[in-house]
PDB file of N, CA, C, O and CB in Angstrom:
ATOM      1  N   MET A   1      -8.480 -19.506  -9.075  1.00  0.00           N
ATOM      2  CA  MET A   1      -9.020 -18.139  -8.626  1.00  0.00           C
ATOM      3  C   MET A   1      -8.955 -18.277  -7.316  1.00  0.00           C
ATOM      4  O   MET A   1      -9.274 -19.322  -6.748  1.00  0.00           O
ATOM      5  CB  MET A   1     -10.441 -17.717  -9.071  1.00  0.00           C
ATOM      6  N   VAL A   2      -8.417 -16.941  -6.554  1.00  0.00           N
ATOM      7  CA  VAL A   2      -8.789 -16.781  -4.953  1.00  0.00           C
ATOM      8  C   VAL A   2      -8.958 -15.962  -4.427  1.00  0.00           C
ATOM      9  O   VAL A   2      -7.973 -15.224  -4.406  1.00  0.00           O
ATOM     10  CB  VAL A   2      -8.193 -17.088  -4.167  1.00  0.00           C
ATOM     11  N   ILE A   3     -10.128 -15.460  -3.679  1.00  0.00           N
ATOM     12  CA  ILE A   3      -9.710 -14.295  -3.179  1.00  0.00           C
ATOM     13  C   ILE A   3     -10.522 -14.067  -1.797  1.00  0.00           C
ATOM     14  O   ILE A   3     -11.637 -14.590  -1.782  1.00  0.00           O
ATOM     15  CB  ILE A   3      -9.907 -13.184  -4.249  1.00  0.00           C
ATOM     16  N   PHE A   4     -10.129 -13.366  -0.636  1.00  0.00           N
ATOM     17  CA  PHE A   4      -9.942 -13.379   0.459  1.00  0.00           C
ATOM     18  C   PHE A   4      -9.948 -12.529   1.291  1.00  0.00           C
ATOM     19  O   PHE A   4      -9.989 -11.520   0.587  1.00  0.00           O
ATOM     20  CB  PHE A   4      -9.284 -13.751   0.538  1.00  0.00           C
ATOM     21  N   ASP A   5      -9.935 -12.167   2.392  1.00  0.00           N
ATOM     22  CA  ASP A   5     -10.076 -10.484   2.838  1.00  0.00           C
ATOM     23  C   ASP A   5      -8.324 -10.367   4.504  1.00  0.00           C
ATOM     24  O   ASP A   5      -8.248 -10.730   5.677  1.00  0.00           O
ATOM     25  CB  ASP A   5     -12.706 -10.183   3.920  1.00  0.00           C
ATOM     26  N   ALA A   6      -7.778  -9.970   3.942  1.00  0.00           N
ATOM     27  CA  ALA A   6      -6.037  -9.644   4.788  1.00  0.00           C
ATOM     28  C   ALA A   6      -7.617  -9.293   6.383  1.00  0.00           C
ATOM     29  O   ALA A   6      -8.598  -8.555   6.481  1.00  0.00           O
ATOM     30  CB  ALA A   6      -4.323  -7.250   3.751  1.00  0.00           C
ATOM     31  N   LYS A   7      -6.927 -10.375   7.276  1.00  0.00           N
ATOM     32  CA  LYS A   7      -7.679  -9.681   8.535  1.00  0.00           C
ATOM     33  C   LYS A   7      -6.477  -8.743  10.002  1.00  0.00           C
ATOM     34  O   LYS A   7      -6.636  -8.498  11.198  1.00  0.00           O
ATOM     35  CB  LYS A   7      -8.660 -11.320   9.354  1.00  0.00           C
ATOM     36  N   THR A   8      -4.964  -8.416   8.632  1.00  0.00           N
ATOM     37  CA  THR A   8      -4.069  -8.046  10.238  1.00  0.00           C
ATOM     38  C   THR A   8      -3.143  -7.074   8.414  1.00  0.00           C
ATOM     39  O   THR A   8      -2.970  -7.310   7.218  1.00  0.00           O
ATOM     40  CB  THR A   8      -2.757 -10.179  11.830  1.00  0.00           C
ATOM     41  N   ASP A   9      -2.900  -6.150   9.303  1.00  0.00           N
ATOM     42  CA  ASP A   9      -1.783  -5.531   8.366  1.00  0.00           C
ATOM     43  C   ASP A   9      -0.114  -6.407   7.411  1.00  0.00           C
ATOM     44  O   ASP A   9       0.451  -6.400   6.317  1.00  0.00           O
ATOM     45  CB  ASP A   9      -1.228  -4.417   9.522  1.00  0.00           C
ATOM     46  N   GLU A  10       0.031  -7.224   9.214  1.00  0.00           N
ATOM     47  CA  GLU A  10       0.647  -7.970   8.822  1.00  0.00           C
ATOM     48  C   GLU A  10       0.363  -9.531   7.673  1.00  0.00           C
ATOM     49  O   GLU A  10       1.154  -9.661   6.739  1.00  0.00           O
ATOM     50  CB  GLU A  10       1.008  -8.028   9.904  1.00  0.00           C
ATOM     51  N   LEU A  11      -0.310 -10.166   7.779  1.00  0.00           N
ATOM     52  CA  LEU A  11      -1.092 -10.656   6.306  1.00  0.00           C
ATOM     53  C   LEU A  11      -1.265  -9.954   5.476  1.00  0.00           C
ATOM     54  O   LEU A  11      -1.184 -10.408   4.334  1.00  0.00           O
ATOM     55  CB  LEU A  11      -2.281 -11.085   6.288  1.00  0.00           C
ATOM     56  N   GLU A  12      -1.556  -8.653   5.657  1.00  0.00           N
ATOM     57  CA  GLU A  12      -1.449  -7.659   3.933  1.00  0.00           C
ATOM     58  C   GLU A  12       0.308  -8.258   3.306  1.00  0.00           C
ATOM     59  O   GLU A  12       0.724  -8.855   2.313  1.00  0.00           O
ATOM     60  CB  GLU A  12      -1.372  -5.045   4.348  1.00  0.00           C
ATOM     61  N   GLN A  13       0.784  -7.788   4.308  1.00  0.00           N
ATOM     62  CA  GLN A  13       1.935  -7.875   3.329  1.00  0.00           C
ATOM     63  C   GLN A  13       2.551  -8.614   3.355  1.00  0.00           C
ATOM     64  O   GLN A  13       3.464  -8.778   2.545  1.00  0.00           O
ATOM     65  CB  GLN A  13       2.678  -7.155   3.225  1.00  0.00           C
ATOM     66  N   HIS A  14       2.421  -8.976   3.821  1.00  0.00           N
ATOM     67  CA  HIS A  14       2.981 -11.157   3.795  1.00  0.00           C
ATOM     68  C   HIS A  14       2.267 -11.784   2.290  1.00  0.00           C
ATOM     69  O   HIS A  14       2.876 -12.072   1.261  1.00  0.00           O
ATOM     70  CB  HIS A  14       1.783 -12.558   5.707  1.00  0.00           C
ATOM     71  N   TYR A  15       1.148 -11.857   2.488  1.00  0.00           N
ATOM     72  CA  TYR A  15       0.553 -11.724   1.082  1.00  0.00           C
ATOM     73  C   TYR A  15       0.554 -10.848  -0.396  1.00  0.00           C
ATOM     74  O   TYR A  15       0.234 -11.202  -1.531  1.00  0.00           O
ATOM     75  CB  TYR A  15      -0.389 -11.611   1.386  1.00  0.00           C
ATOM     76  N   LEU A  16       0.933  -9.865   0.008  1.00  0.00           N
ATOM     77  CA  LEU A  16       1.984  -9.117  -1.342  1.00  0.00           C
ATOM     78  C   LEU A  16       3.354  -9.614  -1.314  1.00  0.00           C
ATOM     79  O   LEU A  16       3.521 -10.399  -2.247  1.00  0.00           O
ATOM     80  CB  LEU A  16       2.219  -7.329  -1.221  1.00  0.00           C
ATOM     81  N   ARG A  17       4.132  -9.498  -0.782  1.00  0.00           N
ATOM     82  CA  ARG A  17       5.215 -10.281  -0.553  1.00  0.00           C
ATOM     83  C   ARG A  17       5.281 -11.418  -1.677  1.00  0.00           C
ATOM     84  O   ARG A  17       5.808 -11.545  -2.782  1.00  0.00           O
ATOM     85  CB  ARG A  17       5.129 -10.828   0.872  1.00  0.00           C
ATOM     86  N   ASP A  18       4.381 -12.265  -0.729  1.00  0.00           N
ATOM     87  CA  ASP A  18       4.906 -14.104  -0.298  1.00  0.00           C
ATOM     88  C   ASP A  18       4.418 -14.737  -1.774  1.00  0.00           C
ATOM     89  O   ASP A  18       5.275 -15.427  -2.325  1.00  0.00           O
ATOM     90  CB  ASP A  18       3.727 -15.135   1.461  1.00  0.00           C
ATOM     91  N   PHE A  19       3.110 -14.579  -2.496  1.00  0.00           N
ATOM     92  CA  PHE A  19       2.455 -14.830  -2.839  1.00  0.00           C
ATOM     93  C   PHE A  19       1.411 -13.967  -4.048  1.00  0.00           C
ATOM     94  O   PHE A  19       0.460 -14.189  -4.796  1.00  0.00           O
ATOM     95  CB  PHE A  19       2.299 -15.187  -1.899  1.00  0.00           C
ATOM     96  N   GLY A  20       2.283 -12.923  -3.657  1.00  0.00           N
ATOM     97  CA  GLY A  20       2.155 -12.044  -5.151  1.00  0.00           C
ATOM     98  C   GLY A  20       0.134 -11.373  -5.131  1.00  0.00           C
ATOM     99  O   GLY A  20      -0.517 -11.170  -6.156  1.00  0.00           O
ATOM    100  N   ALA A  21      -0.156 -11.267  -4.334  1.00  0.00           N
ATOM    101  CA  ALA A  21      -1.606 -10.548  -4.274  1.00  0.00           C
ATOM    102  C   ALA A  21      -1.334  -9.747  -5.166  1.00  0.00           C
ATOM    103  O   ALA A  21      -0.334  -9.417  -5.804  1.00  0.00           O
ATOM    104  CB  ALA A  21      -2.175  -9.829  -2.967  1.00  0.00           C
ATOM    105  N   HIS A  22      -2.936  -9.341  -5.086  1.00  0.00           N
ATOM    106  CA  HIS A  22      -3.577  -7.847  -6.188  1.00  0.00           C
ATOM    107  C   HIS A  22      -4.551  -7.695  -5.192  1.00  0.00           C
ATOM    108  O   HIS A  22      -5.135  -8.722  -4.847  1.00  0.00           O
ATOM    109  CB  HIS A  22      -4.379  -8.078  -8.143  1.00  0.00           C
ATOM    110  N   PRO A  23      -4.960  -6.262  -4.467  1.00  0.00           N
ATOM    111  CA  PRO A  23      -5.503  -5.719  -3.737  1.00  0.00           C
ATOM    112  C   PRO A  23      -6.675  -5.803  -4.746  1.00  0.00           C
ATOM    113  O   PRO A  23      -6.379  -5.701  -5.936  1.00  0.00           O
ATOM    114  CB  PRO A  23      -4.893  -4.547  -3.174  1.00  0.00           C
ATOM    115  N   VAL A  24      -8.115  -5.996  -4.366  1.00  0.00           N
ATOM    116  CA  VAL A  24      -9.646  -5.763  -5.010  1.00  0.00           C
ATOM    117  C   VAL A  24     -10.293  -5.088  -4.613  1.00  0.00           C
ATOM    118  O   VAL A  24      -9.911  -4.666  -3.522  1.00  0.00           O
ATOM    119  CB  VAL A  24     -10.472  -6.592  -5.077  1.00  0.00           C
ATOM    120  N   ALA A  25     -11.394  -4.613  -5.026  1.00  0.00           N
ATOM    121  CA  ALA A  25     -12.740  -3.812  -4.182  1.00  0.00           C
ATOM    122  C   ALA A  25     -13.073  -4.742  -2.765  1.00  0.00           C
ATOM    123  O   ALA A  25     -13.066  -5.954  -2.552  1.00  0.00           O
ATOM    124  CB  ALA A  25     -14.444  -3.803  -5.354  1.00  0.00           C
ATOM    125  N   SER A  26     -13.343  -3.636  -1.978  1.00  0.00           N
ATOM    126  CA  SER A  26     -14.117  -4.704  -0.620  1.00  0.00           C
ATOM    127  C   SER A  26     -15.328  -4.663  -0.645  1.00  0.00           C
ATOM    128  O   SER A  26     -16.029  -3.688  -0.914  1.00  0.00           O
ATOM    129  CB  SER A  26     -13.885  -4.363   0.938  1.00  0.00           C
ATOM    130  N   LEU A  27     -15.628  -5.650  -0.385  1.00  0.00           N
ATOM    131  CA  LEU A  27     -17.649  -5.524  -0.065  1.00  0.00           C
ATOM    132  C   LEU A  27     -17.298  -5.213   1.320  1.00  0.00           C
ATOM    133  O   LEU A  27     -18.051  -5.424   2.271  1.00  0.00           O
ATOM    134  CB  LEU A  27     -19.029  -7.317  -0.240  1.00  0.00           C
ATOM    135  N   HIS A  28     -16.413  -4.827   1.382  1.00  0.00           N
ATOM    136  CA  HIS A  28     -16.898  -3.961   3.737  1.00  0.00           C
ATOM    137  C   HIS A  28     -16.435  -2.960   3.335  1.00  0.00           C
ATOM    138  O   HIS A  28     -15.308  -3.153   2.878  1.00  0.00           O
ATOM    139  CB  HIS A  28     -15.846  -4.533   5.810  1.00  0.00           C
ATOM    140  N   PRO A  29     -16.724  -2.068   3.284  1.00  0.00           N
ATOM    141  CA  PRO A  29     -16.308  -0.548   3.395  1.00  0.00           C
ATOM    142  C   PRO A  29     -15.487  -0.566   4.551  1.00  0.00           C
ATOM    143  O   PRO A  29     -15.944  -1.264   5.456  1.00  0.00           O
ATOM    144  CB  PRO A  29     -17.539   0.552   3.564  1.00  0.00           C
ATOM    145  N   GLY A  30     -14.248   0.080   4.821  1.00  0.00           N
ATOM    146  CA  GLY A  30     -14.083   0.288   6.201  1.00  0.00           C
ATOM    147  C   GLY A  30     -13.906  -0.873   7.158  1.00  0.00           C
ATOM    148  O   GLY A  30     -13.864  -0.764   8.383  1.00  0.00           O
ATOM    149  N   GLY A  31     -13.814  -1.905   6.520  1.00  0.00           N
ATOM    150  CA  GLY A  31     -13.272  -3.434   7.281  1.00  0.00           C
ATOM    151  C   GLY A  31     -12.006  -3.687   6.372  1.00  0.00           C
ATOM    152  O   GLY A  31     -11.276  -2.907   5.760  1.00  0.00           O
ATOM    153  N   PRO A  32     -12.010  -4.906   6.490  1.00  0.00           N
ATOM    154  CA  PRO A  32     -10.248  -5.987   5.914  1.00  0.00           C
ATOM    155  C   PRO A  32     -10.114  -6.219   4.544  1.00  0.00           C
ATOM    156  O   PRO A  32     -10.942  -6.865   3.902  1.00  0.00           O
ATOM    157  CB  PRO A  32     -10.106  -7.837   6.481  1.00  0.00           C
ATOM    158  N   ARG A  33      -9.000  -5.667   4.018  1.00  0.00           N
ATOM    159  CA  ARG A  33      -9.057  -5.076   2.638  1.00  0.00           C
ATOM    160  C   ARG A  33      -9.207  -6.850   2.234  1.00  0.00           C
ATOM    161  O   ARG A  33      -9.053  -7.829   2.963  1.00  0.00           O
ATOM    162  CB  ARG A  33      -7.442  -3.890   1.962  1.00  0.00           C
ATOM    163  N   THR A  34      -9.554  -6.758   0.831  1.00  0.00           N
ATOM    164  CA  THR A  34      -9.956  -8.011  -0.204  1.00  0.00           C
ATOM    165  C   THR A  34      -8.620  -7.522  -1.589  1.00  0.00           C
ATOM    166  O   THR A  34      -8.398  -6.438  -2.128  1.00  0.00           O
ATOM    167  CB  THR A  34     -12.213  -7.857  -0.904  1.00  0.00           C
ATOM    168  N   PHE A  35      -8.031  -8.776  -1.749  1.00  0.00           N
ATOM    169  CA  PHE A  35      -7.244  -9.306  -2.183  1.00  0.00           C
ATOM    170  C   PHE A  35      -7.043 -10.959  -3.110  1.00  0.00           C
ATOM    171  O   PHE A  35      -7.247 -12.069  -2.619  1.00  0.00           O
ATOM    172  CB  PHE A  35      -6.776  -9.087  -1.233  1.00  0.00           C
ATOM    173  N   MET A  36      -6.620 -10.678  -4.451  1.00  0.00           N
ATOM    174  CA  MET A  36      -7.299 -12.341  -5.337  1.00  0.00           C
ATOM    175  C   MET A  36      -5.582 -12.592  -5.830  1.00  0.00           C
ATOM    176  O   MET A  36      -4.697 -11.741  -5.917  1.00  0.00           O
ATOM    177  CB  MET A  36      -8.962 -12.068  -7.337  1.00  0.00           C
ATOM    178  N   ILE A  37      -5.532 -13.638  -6.022  1.00  0.00           N
ATOM    179  CA  ILE A  37      -4.392 -14.638  -6.369  1.00  0.00           C
ATOM    180  C   ILE A  37      -4.628 -15.165  -7.493  1.00  0.00           C
ATOM    181  O   ILE A  37      -5.201 -16.172  -7.074  1.00  0.00           O
ATOM    182  CB  ILE A  37      -4.164 -15.715  -5.471  1.00  0.00           C
ATOM    183  N   ALA A  38      -4.634 -15.243  -8.269  1.00  0.00           N
ATOM    184  CA  ALA A  38      -5.025 -15.776  -9.543  1.00  0.00           C
ATOM    185  C   ALA A  38      -3.978 -16.539 -10.440  1.00  0.00           C
ATOM    186  O   ALA A  38      -2.801 -16.194 -10.336  1.00  0.00           O
ATOM    187  CB  ALA A  38      -5.524 -14.684 -10.280  1.00  0.00           C
ATOM    188  N   ASP A  39      -4.317 -17.558 -11.321  1.00  0.00           N
ATOM    189  CA  ASP A  39      -3.344 -17.926 -12.756  1.00  0.00           C
ATOM    190  C   ASP A  39      -2.651 -19.155 -11.810  1.00  0.00           C
ATOM    191  O   ASP A  39      -3.201 -19.971 -11.071  1.00  0.00           O
ATOM    192  CB  ASP A  39      -1.936 -16.354 -13.536  1.00  0.00           C
ATOM    193  N   GLN A  40      -1.277 -18.960 -12.121  1.00  0.00           N
ATOM    194  CA  GLN A  40      -0.350 -20.235 -11.408  1.00  0.00           C
ATOM    195  C   GLN A  40      -0.268 -20.149 -10.214  1.00  0.00           C
ATOM    196  O   GLN A  40      -0.018 -21.177  -9.585  1.00  0.00           O
ATOM    197  CB  GLN A  40       1.056 -20.394 -11.756  1.00  0.00           C
ATOM    198  N   ALA A  41      -0.434 -19.029  -9.590  1.00  0.00           N
ATOM    199  CA  ALA A  41       0.571 -18.844  -8.209  1.00  0.00           C
ATOM    200  C   ALA A  41      -0.790 -19.447  -6.921  1.00  0.00           C
ATOM    201  O   ALA A  41      -0.708 -20.079  -5.868  1.00  0.00           O
ATOM    202  CB  ALA A  41       1.252 -16.564  -7.916  1.00  0.00           C
ATOM    203  N   ALA A  42      -2.263 -18.689  -7.909  1.00  0.00           N
ATOM    204  CA  ALA A  42      -3.189 -19.358  -6.951  1.00  0.00           C
ATOM    205  C   ALA A  42      -2.864 -21.011  -7.595  1.00  0.00           C
ATOM    206  O   ALA A  42      -2.730 -21.622  -6.535  1.00  0.00           O
ATOM    207  CB  ALA A  42      -5.065 -18.678  -7.075  1.00  0.00           C
ATOM    208  N   LYS A  43      -2.696 -21.904  -8.553  1.00  0.00           N
ATOM    209  CA  LYS A  43      -2.437 -22.951  -8.865  1.00  0.00           C
ATOM    210  C   LYS A  43      -1.453 -23.357  -7.775  1.00  0.00           C
ATOM    211  O   LYS A  43      -1.821 -24.448  -7.342  1.00  0.00           O
ATOM    212  CB  LYS A  43      -2.083 -22.983 -10.171  1.00  0.00           C
ATOM    213  N   ASP A  44      -0.108 -22.839  -7.012  1.00  0.00           N
ATOM    214  CA  ASP A  44       0.466 -23.123  -6.695  1.00  0.00           C
ATOM    215  C   ASP A  44       0.523 -23.730  -5.220  1.00  0.00           C
ATOM    216  O   ASP A  44       1.061 -24.607  -4.544  1.00  0.00           O
ATOM    217  CB  ASP A  44       0.893 -22.472  -7.119  1.00  0.00           C
ATOM    218  N   ILE A  45      -0.824 -22.185  -5.150  1.00  0.00           N
ATOM    219  CA  ILE A  45      -0.906 -22.704  -3.922  1.00  0.00           C
ATOM    220  C   ILE A  45      -1.880 -23.827  -2.694  1.00  0.00           C
ATOM    221  O   ILE A  45      -1.644 -24.170  -1.536  1.00  0.00           O
ATOM    222  CB  ILE A  45      -0.857 -21.753  -3.647  1.00  0.00           C
ATOM    223  N   PHE A  46      -3.008 -24.124  -3.648  1.00  0.00           N
ATOM    224  CA  PHE A  46      -3.582 -24.965  -3.944  1.00  0.00           C
ATOM    225  C   PHE A  46      -2.827 -26.549  -4.277  1.00  0.00           C
ATOM    226  O   PHE A  46      -3.453 -27.567  -3.978  1.00  0.00           O
ATOM    227  CB  PHE A  46      -4.205 -24.344  -4.832  1.00  0.00           C
ATOM    228  N   SER A  47      -1.939 -26.608  -4.687  1.00  0.00           N
ATOM    229  CA  SER A  47      -1.027 -27.801  -4.746  1.00  0.00           C
ATOM    230  C   SER A  47      -0.246 -27.962  -3.496  1.00  0.00           C
ATOM    231  O   SER A  47      -0.091 -29.163  -3.273  1.00  0.00           O
ATOM    232  CB  SER A  47      -0.057 -27.699  -5.912  1.00  0.00           C
ATOM    233  N   SER A  48       0.355 -27.140  -2.511  1.00  0.00           N
ATOM    234  CA  SER A  48       1.298 -26.805  -1.448  1.00  0.00           C
ATOM    235  C   SER A  48       0.751 -27.467  -0.553  1.00  0.00           C
ATOM    236  O   SER A  48       1.308 -28.305   0.157  1.00  0.00           O
ATOM    237  CB  SER A  48       1.544 -25.427  -1.070  1.00  0.00           C
ATOM    238  N   TYR A  49      -0.976 -26.965  -0.505  1.00  0.00           N
ATOM    239  CA  TYR A  49      -1.741 -27.454   0.585  1.00  0.00           C
ATOM    240  C   TYR A  49      -2.469 -28.893   0.640  1.00  0.00           C
ATOM    241  O   TYR A  49      -2.406 -29.805   1.465  1.00  0.00           O
ATOM    242  CB  TYR A  49      -2.681 -26.516   0.738  1.00  0.00           C
ATOM    243  N   LEU A  50      -3.079 -28.758  -0.390  1.00  0.00           N
ATOM    244  CA  LEU A  50      -3.558 -30.124  -1.139  1.00  0.00           C
ATOM    245  C   LEU A  50      -3.046 -31.474  -0.970  1.00  0.00           C
ATOM    246  O   LEU A  50      -3.636 -32.445  -0.497  1.00  0.00           O
ATOM    247  CB  LEU A  50      -3.384 -29.994  -2.439  1.00  0.00           C
ATOM    248  N   PHE A  51      -1.863 -31.396  -1.426  1.00  0.00           N
ATOM    249  CA  PHE A  51      -1.106 -32.505  -1.844  1.00  0.00           C
ATOM    250  C   PHE A  51       0.492 -32.476  -0.696  1.00  0.00           C
ATOM    251  O   PHE A  51       1.585 -32.745  -1.192  1.00  0.00           O
ATOM    252  CB  PHE A  51      -0.806 -32.255  -3.747  1.00  0.00           C
ATOM    253  N   GLU A  52       0.357 -32.127   0.768  1.00  0.00           N
ATOM    254  CA  GLU A  52       1.410 -31.766   1.522  1.00  0.00           C
ATOM    255  C   GLU A  52       1.441 -33.501   1.716  1.00  0.00           C
ATOM    256  O   GLU A  52       0.568 -34.339   1.494  1.00  0.00           O
ATOM    257  CB  GLU A  52       1.188 -30.519   2.916  1.00  0.00           C
ATOM    258  N   GLU A  53       2.695 -33.617   2.174  1.00  0.00           N
ATOM    259  CA  GLU A  53       3.140 -35.254   2.566  1.00  0.00           C
ATOM    260  C   GLU A  53       3.995 -35.054   3.557  1.00  0.00           C
ATOM    261  O   GLU A  53       4.537 -36.012   4.108  1.00  0.00           O
ATOM    262  CB  GLU A  53       3.922 -36.230   1.385  1.00  0.00           C
TER     263      GLU A  53
END
C-alpha cells in the first residue's frame, strides 16, 4: 500500500487516471489531497521503479 499527497491538481488527475489512486482522509486539512494506491497497482509501481533496466 502506498499513501501520498498530490502536490498539484495536475498530479492529482494523473494519479487518479493512470494509477487508479483512491482519495483518503488527509492529515493536513486545507493542504494537498491524500491518496492511496493498493494491491496489484502498488506492486506494479514498485516493480517498475525497483527493477528498471
